[in-house]
MOPAC internal coordinates of N, CA, C and O (Angstrom, degrees):
PM7 1SCF
backbone

  N    0.0000 0     0.00 0     0.00 0    0    0    0
  C    1.4625 1     0.00 0     0.00 0    1    0    0
  C    1.5411 1   110.82 1     0.00 0    2    1    0
  O    1.2310 1   121.17 1   145.07 1    3    2    1
  N    1.3128 1   115.36 1   -34.93 1    3    2    1
  C    1.4757 1   118.88 1  -178.11 1    5    3    2
  C    1.5246 1   110.76 1   -64.76 1    6    5    3
  O    1.2310 1   120.47 1   148.02 1    7    6    5
  N    1.3535 1   116.70 1   -31.98 1    7    6    5
  C    1.4662 1   121.23 1   178.99 1    9    7    6
  C    1.4984 1   109.81 1   -64.73 1   10    9    7
  O    1.2310 1   120.25 1   138.54 1   11   10    9
  N    1.3132 1   117.12 1   -41.46 1   11   10    9
  C    1.4475 1   119.60 1  -179.03 1   13   11   10
  C    1.5167 1   109.30 1   -64.05 1   14   13   11
  O    1.2310 1   119.54 1   137.03 1   15   14   13
  N    1.2983 1   118.47 1   -42.97 1   15   14   13
  C    1.4838 1   119.63 1   177.94 1   17   15   14
  C    1.5127 1   112.69 1   -62.88 1   18   17   15
  O    1.2310 1   120.48 1   141.98 1   19   18   17
  N    1.3200 1   116.68 1   -38.02 1   19   18   17
  C    1.4851 1   118.07 1   176.82 1   21   19   18
  C    1.4975 1   112.40 1   -64.86 1   22   21   19
  O    1.2310 1   120.58 1   137.86 1   23   22   21
  N    1.3210 1   116.49 1   -42.14 1   23   22   21
  C    1.4909 1   120.15 1   177.14 1   25   23   22
  C    1.5095 1   110.05 1   -61.28 1   26   25   23
  O    1.2310 1   120.07 1   136.30 1   27   26   25
  N    1.3509 1   117.48 1   -43.70 1   27   26   25
  C    1.4173 1   121.60 1  -177.43 1   29   27   26
  C    1.5230 1   109.76 1   -66.01 1   30   29   27
  O    1.2310 1   118.98 1   137.19 1   31   30   29
  N    1.2713 1   119.55 1   -42.81 1   31   30   29
  C    1.4863 1   122.90 1   179.47 1   33   31   30
  C    1.5371 1   111.33 1   -65.60 1   34   33   31
  O    1.2310 1   120.39 1   144.56 1   35   34   33
  N    1.3499 1   116.86 1   -35.44 1   35   34   33
  C    1.4382 1   119.62 1   178.61 1   37   35   34
  C    1.5489 1   109.96 1   -65.36 1   38   37   35
  O    1.2310 1   120.51 1   133.69 1   39   38   37
  N    1.3215 1   116.64 1   -46.31 1   39   38   37
  C    1.4581 1   118.64 1  -178.11 1   41   39   38
  C    1.5344 1   112.15 1   -71.24 1   42   41   39
  O    1.2310 1   120.42 1   148.59 1   43   42   41
  N    1.2965 1   116.79 1   -31.41 1   43   42   41
  C    1.4788 1   120.04 1   177.03 1   45   43   42
  C    1.5431 1   108.40 1   -68.67 1   46   45   43
  O    1.2310 1   119.55 1   137.24 1   47   46   45
  N    1.3328 1   118.46 1   -42.76 1   47   46   45
  C    1.4262 1   122.34 1  -177.70 1   49   47   46
  C    1.5303 1   111.54 1   -65.58 1   50   49   47
  O    1.2310 1   120.60 1   135.74 1   51   50   49
  N    1.3336 1   116.46 1   -44.26 1   51   50   49
  C    1.4829 1   118.50 1  -178.90 1   53   51   50
  C    1.5088 1   112.85 1   -88.54 1   54   53   51
  O    1.2310 1   119.42 1   157.01 1   55   54   53
  N    1.3041 1   118.72 1   -22.99 1   55   54   53
  C    1.4760 1   121.21 1   179.34 1   57   55   54
  C    1.4942 1   112.71 1   -72.63 1   58   57   55
  O    1.2310 1   120.31 1   138.67 1   59   58   57
  N    1.3436 1   117.01 1   -41.33 1   59   58   57
  C    1.4799 1   119.42 1  -179.05 1   61   59   58
  C    1.4933 1   111.12 1   -77.79 1   62   61   59
  O    1.2310 1   120.14 1   167.28 1   63   62   61
  N    1.3371 1   117.33 1   -12.72 1   63   62   61
  C    1.4524 1   120.92 1  -179.70 1   65   63   62
  C    1.5354 1   110.10 1   -74.63 1   66   65   63
  O    1.2310 1   119.11 1   163.67 1   67   66   65
  N    1.3164 1   119.30 1   -16.33 1   67   66   65
  C    1.4398 1   121.06 1  -179.39 1   69   67   66
  C    1.5339 1   112.20 1   -64.37 1   70   69   67
  O    1.2310 1   120.78 1   132.98 1   71   70   69
  N    1.3173 1   116.12 1   -47.02 1   71   70   69
  C    1.4205 1   121.20 1   179.16 1   73   71   70
  C    1.5275 1   112.56 1   -62.48 1   74   73   71
  O    1.2310 1   120.58 1   137.50 1   75   74   73
  N    1.3393 1   116.49 1   -42.50 1   75   74   73
  C    1.4520 1   118.60 1  -179.15 1   77   75   74
  C    1.5247 1   111.38 1   -70.55 1   78   77   75
  O    1.2310 1   120.08 1   148.82 1   79   78   77
  N    1.3275 1   117.45 1   -31.18 1   79   78   77
  C    1.4497 1   121.24 1   176.13 1   81   79   78
  C    1.5492 1   111.91 1   -65.21 1   82   81   79
  O    1.2310 1   121.43 1   132.51 1   83   82   81
  N    1.3321 1   114.87 1   -47.49 1   83   82   81
  C    1.4383 1   120.73 1   175.44 1   85   83   82
  C    1.5355 1   112.20 1   -57.53 1   86   85   83
  O    1.2310 1   121.32 1   135.57 1   87   86   85
  N    1.3491 1   115.09 1   -44.43 1   87   86   85
  C    1.4507 1   118.79 1  -177.39 1   89   87   86
  C    1.5221 1   111.49 1   -65.99 1   90   89   87
  O    1.2310 1   120.52 1   142.45 1   91   90   89
  N    1.3320 1   116.62 1   -37.55 1   91   90   89
  C    1.4649 1   119.73 1   178.06 1   93   91   90
  C    1.5319 1   110.50 1   -68.10 1   94   93   91
  O    1.2310 1   121.44 1   140.36 1   95   94   93
  N    1.2999 1   114.85 1   -39.64 1   95   94   93
  C    1.4819 1   119.99 1  -176.25 1   97   95   94
  C    1.5070 1   110.83 1   -68.83 1   98   97   95
  O    1.2310 1   118.28 1   138.66 1   99   98   97
  N    1.3627 1   120.87 1   -41.34 1   99   98   97
  C    1.4263 1   122.07 1  -172.87 1  101   99   98
  C    1.5722 1   109.46 1  -101.11 1  102  101   99
  O    1.2310 1   119.95 1   173.15 1  103  102  101
  N    1.3028 1   117.71 1    -6.85 1  103  102  101
  C    1.4645 1   120.26 1   179.37 1  105  103  102
  C    1.5245 1   114.77 1    72.69 1  106  105  103
  O    1.2310 1   121.70 1  -146.25 1  107  106  105
  N    1.3641 1   114.36 1    33.75 1  107  106  105
  C    1.4506 1   121.50 1  -179.65 1  109  107  106
  C    1.5160 1   107.30 1  -117.55 1  110  109  107
  O    1.2310 1   120.71 1   -25.02 1  111  110  109
  N    1.3161 1   116.24 1   154.98 1  111  110  109
  C    1.4696 1   119.06 1  -178.22 1  113  111  110
  C    1.5580 1   111.11 1   -71.11 1  114  113  111
  O    1.2310 1   121.80 1   -28.53 1  115  114  113
  N    1.3177 1   114.17 1   151.47 1  115  114  113
  C    1.4424 1   121.97 1  -176.55 1  117  115  114
  C    1.5775 1   109.37 1   -62.85 1  118  117  115
  O    1.2310 1   120.09 1   143.26 1  119  118  117
  N    1.2933 1   117.43 1   -36.74 1  119  118  117
  C    1.4421 1   122.90 1  -179.47 1  121  119  118
  C    1.5377 1   109.23 1   -61.92 1  122  121  119
  O    1.2310 1   120.51 1   136.57 1  123  122  121
  N    1.3192 1   116.62 1   -43.43 1  123  122  121
  C    1.4817 1   119.72 1   179.37 1  125  123  122
  C    1.5136 1   112.06 1   -66.09 1  126  125  123
  O    1.2310 1   119.82 1   143.58 1  127  126  125
  N    1.3032 1   117.95 1   -36.42 1  127  126  125
  C    1.4911 1   120.45 1   177.45 1  129  127  126
  C    1.5002 1   110.67 1   -65.06 1  130  129  127
  O    1.2310 1   120.72 1   136.34 1  131  130  129
  N    1.3111 1   116.22 1   -43.66 1  131  130  129
  C    1.4828 1   120.03 1  -179.62 1  133  131  130
  C    1.5339 1   108.64 1   -65.19 1  134  133  131
  O    1.2310 1   118.86 1   138.32 1  135  134  133
  N    1.3074 1   119.78 1   -41.68 1  135  134  133
  C    1.4605 1   120.99 1   176.82 1  137  135  134
  C    1.5166 1   112.70 1   -63.54 1  138  137  135
  O    1.2310 1   120.68 1   145.52 1  139  138  137
  N    1.3442 1   116.30 1   -34.48 1  139  138  137
  C    1.4445 1   120.57 1   175.34 1  141  139  138
  C    1.5036 1   111.33 1   -63.13 1  142  141  139
  O    1.2310 1   120.06 1   135.75 1  143  142  141
  N    1.3386 1   117.49 1   -44.25 1  143  142  141
  C    1.4664 1   119.59 1   177.22 1  145  143  142
  C    1.5523 1   112.65 1   -62.10 1  146  145  143
  O    1.2310 1   121.59 1   142.12 1  147  146  145
  N    1.3049 1   114.55 1   -37.88 1  147  146  145
  C    1.5033 1   118.92 1  -179.86 1  149  147  146
  C    1.5098 1   108.84 1   -65.59 1  150  149  147
  O    1.2310 1   120.68 1   131.06 1  151  150  149
  N    1.3562 1   116.31 1   -48.94 1  151  150  149
  C    1.4653 1   120.89 1  -178.97 1  153  151  150
  C    1.5347 1   112.67 1   -62.98 1  154  153  151
  O    1.2310 1   120.08 1   140.91 1  155  154  153
  N    1.3008 1   117.45 1   -39.09 1  155  154  153
  C    1.4410 1   120.34 1   176.38 1  157  155  154
  C    1.5042 1   114.15 1   -65.88 1  158  157  155
  O    1.2310 1   121.11 1   146.30 1  159  158  157
  N    1.3022 1   115.48 1   -33.70 1  159  158  157
  C    1.4733 1   116.87 1   178.07 1  161  159  158
  C    1.5233 1   109.22 1   -68.96 1  162  161  159
  O    1.2310 1   119.70 1   140.57 1  163  162  161
  N    1.3522 1   118.18 1   -39.43 1  163  162  161
  C    1.4875 1   119.96 1   175.96 1  165  163  162
  C    1.5499 1   111.93 1   -65.25 1  166  165  163
  O    1.2310 1   120.77 1   140.96 1  167  166  165
  N    1.3047 1   116.14 1   -39.04 1  167  166  165
  C    1.4599 1   119.07 1  -179.10 1  169  167  166
  C    1.5204 1   110.78 1   -66.36 1  170  169  167
  O    1.2310 1   119.80 1   136.73 1  171  170  169
  N    1.3237 1   117.99 1   -43.27 1  171  170  169
  C    1.4535 1   122.59 1  -178.61 1  173  171  170
  C    1.5112 1   110.45 1   -66.08 1  174  173  171
  O    1.2310 1   119.94 1   142.28 1  175  174  173
  N    1.3357 1   117.71 1   -37.72 1  175  174  173
  C    1.4485 1   121.32 1   177.57 1  177  175  174
  C    1.5274 1   108.13 1   -68.03 1  178  177  175
  O    1.2310 1   119.21 1   136.26 1  179  178  177
  N    1.3138 1   119.11 1   -43.74 1  179  178  177
  C    1.4122 1   122.18 1  -175.88 1  181  179  178
  C    1.5690 1   111.18 1   -67.92 1  182  181  179
  O    1.2310 1   120.80 1   144.39 1  183  182  181
  N    1.3553 1   116.08 1   -35.61 1  183  182  181
  C    1.4655 1   119.60 1   179.01 1  185  183  182
  C    1.5002 1   111.05 1   -67.74 1  186  185  183
  O    1.2310 1   119.77 1   141.17 1  187  186  185
  N    1.2929 1   118.04 1   -38.83 1  187  186  185
  C    1.4703 1   120.52 1  -179.44 1  189  187  186
  C    1.4975 1   110.65 1   -71.78 1  190  189  187
  O    1.2310 1   120.06 1   143.22 1  191  190  189
  N    1.3756 1   117.48 1   -36.78 1  191  190  189
  C    1.4725 1   120.21 1   177.52 1  193  191  190
  C    1.5248 1   108.82 1   -68.18 1  194  193  191
  O    1.2310 1   118.63 1   140.98 1  195  194  193
  N    1.3361 1   120.21 1   -39.02 1  195  194  193
  C    1.4160 1   123.26 1   177.63 1  197  195  194
  C    1.5065 1   113.99 1   -63.82 1  198  197  195
  O    1.2310 1   121.58 1   139.04 1  199  198  197
  N    1.3536 1   114.58 1   -40.96 1  199  198  197
  C    1.4886 1   119.44 1   174.91 1  201  199  198
  C    1.5149 1   111.84 1   -62.34 1  202  201  199
  O    1.2310 1   120.78 1   141.42 1  203  202  201
  N    1.3210 1   116.11 1   -38.58 1  203  202  201
  C    1.4717 1   120.88 1   177.54 1  205  203  202
  C    1.5598 1   109.86 1   -62.51 1  206  205  203
  O    1.2310 1   119.96 1   135.29 1  207  206  205
  N    1.3054 1   117.69 1   -44.71 1  207  206  205
  C    1.4411 1   120.98 1  -179.37 1  209  207  206
  C    1.5787 1   111.54 1   -66.16 1  210  209  207
  O    1.2310 1   120.68 1   140.40 1  211  210  209
  N    1.2969 1   116.31 1   -39.60 1  211  210  209
  C    1.4625 1   119.74 1   174.83 1  213  211  210
  C    1.4943 1   113.66 1   -59.61 1  214  213  211
  O    1.2310 1   120.36 1   132.90 1  215  214  213
  N    1.3270 1   116.92 1   -47.10 1  215  214  213
  C    1.4480 1   123.24 1   179.98 1  217  215  214
  C    1.5214 1   110.09 1   -65.26 1  218  217  215
  O    1.2310 1   118.94 1   141.48 1  219  218  217
  N    1.3251 1   119.63 1   -38.52 1  219  218  217
  C    1.4559 1   122.22 1   178.67 1  221  219  218
  C    1.5466 1   108.69 1   -64.97 1  222  221  219
  O    1.2310 1   120.17 1   138.35 1  223  222  221
  N    1.3197 1   117.28 1   -41.65 1  223  222  221
  C    1.4120 1   122.04 1   177.99 1  225  223  222
  C    1.5545 1   111.85 1   -62.49 1  226  225  223
  O    1.2310 1   121.89 1   138.74 1  227  226  225
  N    1.3411 1   113.98 1   -41.26 1  227  226  225
  C    1.4889 1   115.32 1   178.56 1  229  227  226
  C    1.4820 1   113.66 1   -67.39 1  230  229  227
  O    1.2310 1   120.93 1   144.08 1  231  230  229
  N    1.3269 1   115.83 1   -35.92 1  231  230  229
  C    1.4854 1   118.56 1   175.61 1  233  231  230
  C    1.5105 1   110.26 1   -64.80 1  234  233  231
  O    1.2310 1   119.38 1   140.19 1  235  234  233
  N    1.2768 1   118.79 1   -39.81 1  235  234  233
  C    1.5102 1   120.96 1   178.12 1  237  235  234
  C    1.5118 1   110.05 1   -65.83 1  238  237  235
  O    1.2310 1   119.16 1   141.71 1  239  238  237
  N    1.3402 1   119.21 1   -38.29 1  239  238  237
  C    1.4594 1   118.85 1   177.76 1  241  239  238
  C    1.5653 1   108.76 1   -67.89 1  242  241  239
  O    1.2310 1   119.60 1   140.71 1  243  242  241
  N    1.2859 1   118.36 1   -39.29 1  243  242  241
  C    1.4283 1   119.62 1  -179.64 1  245  243  242
  C    1.5304 1   111.61 1   -62.08 1  246  245  243
  O    1.2310 1   120.43 1   139.35 1  247  246  245
  N    1.3344 1   116.79 1   -40.65 1  247  246  245
  C    1.4592 1   120.07 1   176.45 1  249  247  246
  C    1.5109 1   112.23 1   -67.33 1  250  249  247
  O    1.2310 1   119.92 1   149.27 1  251  250  249
  N    1.3401 1   117.75 1   -30.73 1  251  250  249
  C    1.4517 1   117.67 1   178.35 1  253  251  250
  C    1.5409 1   111.29 1   -74.58 1  254  253  251
  O    1.2310 1   118.77 1   144.73 1  255  254  253
  N    1.3063 1   119.96 1   -35.27 1  255  254  253
  C    1.4365 1   124.36 1  -174.89 1  257  255  254
  C    1.5527 1   111.89 1   -80.21 1  258  257  255
  O    1.2310 1   121.08 1   136.49 1  259  258  257
  N    1.2986 1   115.54 1   -43.51 1  259  258  257
  C    1.4360 1   122.31 1  -176.60 1  261  259  258
  C    1.5420 1   110.00 1  -104.08 1  262  261  259
  O    1.2310 1   120.28 1   -90.91 1  263  262  261
  N    1.3030 1   117.07 1    89.09 1  263  262  261
  C    1.4662 1   119.70 1   177.47 1  265  263  262
  C    1.4956 1   110.09 1   -90.00 1  266  265  263
  O    1.2310 1   119.89 1   -45.10 1  267  266  265
  N    1.2983 1   117.81 1   134.90 1  267  266  265
  C    1.4478 1   122.53 1   179.76 1  269  267  266
  C    1.4961 1   110.05 1   -82.93 1  270  269  267
  O    1.2310 1   120.24 1   -47.27 1  271  270  269
  N    1.2854 1   117.15 1   132.73 1  271  270  269
  C    1.4630 1   122.99 1   178.28 1  273  271  270
  C    1.5412 1   108.35 1   -79.44 1  274  273  271
  O    1.2310 1   121.55 1   -39.39 1  275  274  273
  N    1.2692 1   114.65 1   140.61 1  275  274  273
  C    1.4860 1   121.07 1  -178.14 1  277  275  274
  C    1.5436 1   111.97 1   -79.84 1  278  277  275
  O    1.2310 1   120.10 1   147.70 1  279  278  277
  N    1.3340 1   117.42 1   -32.30 1  279  278  277
  C    1.4586 1   120.73 1  -178.28 1  281  279  278
  C    1.5028 1   111.48 1  -149.20 1  282  281  279
  O    1.2310 1   119.03 1    -7.10 1  283  282  281
  N    1.2431 1   119.46 1   172.90 1  283  282  281
  C    1.4168 1   125.55 1  -179.22 1  285  283  282
  C    1.5173 1   111.57 1   -71.00 1  286  285  283
  O    1.2310 1   119.18 1   152.91 1  287  286  285
  N    1.2632 1   119.17 1   -27.09 1  287  286  285
  C    1.4768 1   124.67 1  -175.03 1  289  287  286
  C    1.5403 1   112.06 1   -84.11 1  290  289  287
  O    1.2310 1   119.09 1  -175.23 1  291  290  289
  N    1.3547 1   119.34 1     4.77 1  291  290  289
  C    1.4280 1   122.29 1   178.99 1  293  291  290
  C    1.5418 1   111.38 1   -82.32 1  294  293  291
  O    1.2310 1   119.60 1   175.44 1  295  294  293
  N    1.2846 1   118.38 1    -4.56 1  295  294  293
  C    1.5172 1   121.37 1  -179.17 1  297  295  294
  C    1.4499 1   108.33 1   -59.87 1  298  297  295
  O    1.2310 1   120.10 1   180.00 1  299  298  297

């Protein structure tokens, strides 16, 4: 159990350091950097979901325009 706590503390110590390093490097507050990461995660999820909906709509249009004939006598 102690090993799990050591691993967790290691990742917490070095994981939270990313935001503070970015804020020191660019001269922006840590809170703003964390909000930027949150907003970017929502935008990337929304963009991929929007792309999925567009592709599904295009497939639906393709199926509506190009109907497959069942036999030769349907001409």
